[in-house]
N, C-alpha and C positions, 0 to 999 in steps of 0.2 A: 359729371350731376353736383350742383351746390350739396353741402351738408343739410343734412334733412332736420337737425334740431333746430337750424335760423332759419325759423319760418319766413320771417322777411323774403329770405331769398329765395326759399323751394317751395313756397307757395305762389306765385305766378307758375311754375313747373308744372305743378300738381294739377292746376283748374286748367293750364291749358292740354293738358294731357289727356283730363276727361272730355273737355270739349270736344277734341280731337276723335277721341275712341269714340266719342256720340254720333259723331258725324259720318263718322266709316260705318256705325254699328246700324245706324239708322236707313242704310241705304235700302231702297224695299224692292231687293233683287227678285222675290215671286211675282211682287206685282208689275214689275218693268218687265221680264221675262215673258210672263204670260201674255200682255199687252203686244211685245213683240211679236209675239208668236200666232194673232189673231185669235188668241181664247179671249178677249174680256178682261176682264177686271176679277180678279181669282175672290177678291173681296164677297160675290154676289155667290159664289160655288161653294158648296159644300160646309164647310163649317165658316167660312168667308177667315179662316187665319191666310196669310202672305205667307204661311211658312211650306218646305216640301213636301209635308204631308201634304196639305191640302193642294199644292198644284198636282202631284198623285193622282187624286182625285179628278182630275181631267182627263184622265187615261194618257197622259204624255210621259214616259219613262223615262226616258234621253232630259225631257226639262224638268224633269220633278230632281234629276238626280245633280244637272247643274245649276238648279237653285241651291239645293243641299250643300253644294261644294264652294258656292259663292256665301254662302249666310255663315260656312264654316269659315272659311279663310279671311272673311272681314273680319272676326274677331282674330286670328291669327296676325293680321297687317296692323290691325292698335295694337297689339301687345308688342310686335316687333319694332313700329316706331315707337313706342314708349320706352323700351329695354334701351333705347339708344340715348337715354339722358339717365340710367340709373333702374336700379330693380323697381324702386317705389312710384315708379311714373311708367312701368310695364304694368304694374297692378292694377294703378290706377287708370289707365287707359284701356285695360280689358273689361273695367267694370263700365267704362262711357260708355265702349262696346255692346256688350249686353242689355242696358240700360236704352241706346239707341236702337238697339235692335226689337225690342219687346214696347219699347215707348214712344215710336218716333215722330215729332210735330210736325212733320210734313202729314201724317195719316190721322190728325186727332189725336197722337196719342194712342194708336190701336195698332199692335204690331203682332210680333210672331210669338213663341213660345219661348224661345231660344235654347234650346236644347243645342240645333248645329253650332249656333257662334258661341255657347258652353264651349262645347267641343274645342271649338277653333283656338279660343281663349288659352285653354286647358295643354292643346299641343306647344302655343308658344311660348307659354312659362313651364312647362315639364310634360314633356311628349310621351314619358313612360306612362303618365297615368292616364294619360287621352288614348293609349293604346286599351291601356286597364280597361276603362269606358266601355270604349267599342267593344272589347272582346266580354264584358259582364252584359254590355247589352243585346249583341247577339246570342247569347247564352238564352237569356228570360226573352225576348223576342220569340227566339225559337221552341223554346219551353211552350209559353202562352198566346202567342200569336197576338199579344197586346204592344204597340207601338209604344203608348204611354205608360205602361205601365213597367216596361224595360228602363224607360227614359228614367223615370221616374227612382226606381229602384239603383240605376247606376249613378246618377247625379247623388244619391244618399249616400252612396258608398263615396264617392270622388274624396270627401276632407278627410276620410278615416284614409284613405289610400297615400295620400296626401303627406298625412301625418307619419305615417307607416315609414316615407322615404325622407321625413325629416322636413320637406316643404311648409315652413310653418307662419311664412309670409303667404302663400299660396291656400294655404287650409282656412285663413280668415277671410279669403276673397270669396273660394267656393263656398262657405259654409251660408255666406250671404246669396252667395248667385243660384244654389240649392232652393234655399228656404223661396227665392224667387221663381224659381222655376216652377215648384209645386204652389205657388199662389198663380200662376198661369196657366197651372192645370189641374184646379180643382173642379172644373166642370167634367175632364175625364174622372179625375179621382170620383166626383158624385155617380157616374154614368159605374166605373168599376166597381163601385160597392152595390149600386141596383142590379149589376150585370147585365143592363144595355150598352158598353163599351163597343164599338164595332174592332172587330180583329182584323189584321192586314190581312189585304187579298180577298176581303169579303166586300 
């Protein structure tokens, strides 16, 4: 990887990493898998979201699990591809993957809420923090039965977990991604405040 201080050399790598990450992240696995399974357009079901939680509303648990895995792994794949050229390009590719999943150009910039891809990016950059995220999510989900609340608390904790391990470059990325996760969950937040958010299994 070229010296990042020399922007004339580094910038093309950064742009390529962002673009490649975006293209990988923008693959709408939830939409593709539900259509291939004969379930129609996932955007016409439940919340209209293309993520695994909405795929689960079709009643097809294996398909929801497959969507979750695919959305997660595309974040990891983008990071690992970027890391081939250095830590900075890995970070930027991860950002691109999240933006691609949340705002895919193919779907009019209306994508998923990004939690699975967030975990995948975390897994590619620092797997210990990804494990901590999952443990925290499971604990909050078990206590409250609110998937959205578990995701929000786990994502809010992630920058602090990364800071604890001294992963300062990742802290900056995940502070931004956590903010975006909260923005993408603003409707869920309002329903939680009003006591109208649906629980897991309801």
